[in-house]
C-alpha positions, 0 to 999 in steps of 0.5 A: 514506494516512496511518493509525495503523498499530499498532506498524508506524508512528510519527509521523515527525520530519525523518529523520536516518539513521544513518551508522557512525562516528556511531552505535553499534550493538547489539549490534555494529557492522554495516557495510553498504552503505546506512548513509550513505543518508537525507537525509544529516544526521549523526544527534544524538549521543544516539541509538544504531541497532541495524540487522538482522544479516541482512536488511541490504540488500547490494548485487549484481549483476543475477545476484543475486551479492553486490558487493564493498564500495563498488563503484558502481552499474551505471548503466542505459542511456538510450535515444537521444533520436531513439528516439521509438517507438511514434511516428515523430518528436517532432512526433508524441509531442508531438501525442498529448501535446496531444490526450490530456494537455494539452487532453483533446480529445473522441474526436469532435473528434479524429477532426474535426481529423484530418479537417482535417489530411487535407483540407489535406495534399490541398490542398497536394499532401502525402501524407496518410499523413504527418498525425500520426495517421489517426484517435482510434483510431490516436491511442489505439492509438499511446498505448496501445503506448507502453513507458515510463510507467505500468504498464498495465491489465489484466482478468479475469472471475469467475462463480459456478460453484456450484450455484444453486437452482431458485427466487429465485436471488439476481442475483449468481449468474448475472452475470459480474464484471470485475476491473480490475487492474495488477500489483502487482510492477511497480508495486513496481518503479517504486517502489523504482526511482525516484531521486527517493526514493534519499535518502528509502527505508530498505533495512534494518529498524532500532531507534533508542534515546535517550539514556534507552534508550527506543525512538524511532519514525521511518519504517515500517522502525523499527517493531516489525513490520518487524524481527520480520518480518525475524527470520521471513524469516532463518530462511532462509539463502538470504535473508541480506543480502536487501532486505525490502520490506513491502506496504502495502494499503488500500481503501475501497469507492466508489459509482458509477453511484447512478442506474443501479444503486447500482453498488459498486467497491473500488479498492485502493491500494499502497505499501511501507513502505521509503520515509519518511513524508515522501515518502508525505504529498507525493504523490511516487508512492509510493502507487499504484492498484492495481486496481478491482475489482467485488467484493473479489477481492484475492487473485487480483491479488497472485500475482505477488509471491507467490513473492518473498515466499520466494525473493528476487528481483533488483530495481534500487533508488532508488540504482541498486544491484540488490538481492534482494528479499524481499517481505511483506504488512504493514498493510492499511488499511481501514474497519470494514465493510471490515475485518469483509469482509476478515477474514471476520467478522459484521458488528458483531464485532471483526476482531482479537478474541472479544469479543462486540459486546454486551460489548466489555469482556468476557472474550476472546481475540486472534483468529488464522489458527490459532485460526479454523481450530481453531474451523472444524473443531470448530463448525457454522457456527451455533454460529461465527456466532452465538458466535465472529462468524465466516462459515465460508463464505469465506477470508480472502485472506492465507491464500493468502500466507505469514507474513500473518494477516488478524486482525493484518494490518487497521489502522484508517483514520484519517478513518473510525475515529479523526477522524470515528468518535471526534471526530465522531460519538462526541462529537457523540452525547455531547453530544446526550444530555448531559442523562443525569446521568452524562454530565454528569461525562463531558463536561468530560473530554472537553472537557479532553482535547480543549483538551489535543490542541489544544495539542500540537504537530502532527508530519508523519504523525500526529494530535496526541496520537494518538502511541505508541498499541501493541496 
């Protein structure tokens, strides 16, 4: 899920996190319990760190009451090794693991195996109720009832309930659409509480400054957006001492069942901005599949996060401390067609500014939720479509959540918009039409740029040369 996330993210070097005695804090040192976290390396002496004063991640108890400094965490009680519920014993659990996970045996073969077990037990005078599973359905029900593991899937259906034309009604008006999803709250809780991340997670927005006073960007929480968002949240004093958890989303429309009708689905992925870039790149379960949608109905599946976007909730974190956390929807990573769909704009228009498709360098302003709402009140649908590129009939999903503006949230997809769009499609097009006189002057410059980019040392989480890009 790599991306250029505007001012949200910056390429990351080996993270040397902050320690109170080794850092100069601006405007004044702020002691907080997570200053020791990181990969436990001392920061370089030339760097200075500023931590957010109010959303500073103070540990609390399970009731949300702040703990005194240096209070050790309460370690959750682990279940006894003899507790195999919903399995009867270790043998039954390992049988399920063998059949379902390791060999991925077909359902018919599982039934055949259980019949052979049953015949063998009866032959030797053993009660056939003692076989691990009676049939495939019994196996699947037991696996589904396992309380420990991944977040379970849920389903709801949607259908159109508006006016239907008497003639030539489009098929979708009479169809029902399934939305498969998992609880985003439970997914985020699992990421936050993953002890593998305890040395690679930031609980506090911070700024790092080099000796010459310039900002240095590392992981997500060192960026401008996390700091600004924390400032907005901190206007409510009840959030002071809590931990800000940015929600990062991404999707990419996928076509399945080509032979049976070009069915299209939208897999949606979720992560949080607190974990370090190295964790995300190492495929350590910091990124999870949130939903599998037949239509882009995102607002409904994010509802269980909404209450804690304004009122902190208590969550156990990777260091085993409880934290009061506040969520905020951060960057949404998507390619251009999905950006247009999410921003409710006409294909060909920019989701971030009002520049006309045929004059991108012309006079234009930034799009915003307030600006869009004002335009919709002032003009009819035809003018909105033709002159502003707005689809007035639909509303961005972000309008249902606090502190979110879809036009500021959308960020480019590295694969489609940078690597493929710029360095593949665009450069190839230039070379195809290189007989045009003006392009003879452009091609040497592009070649020089590519050579320079190839010389830049690769930094994990970035594309060489595409650093320090801001909007």
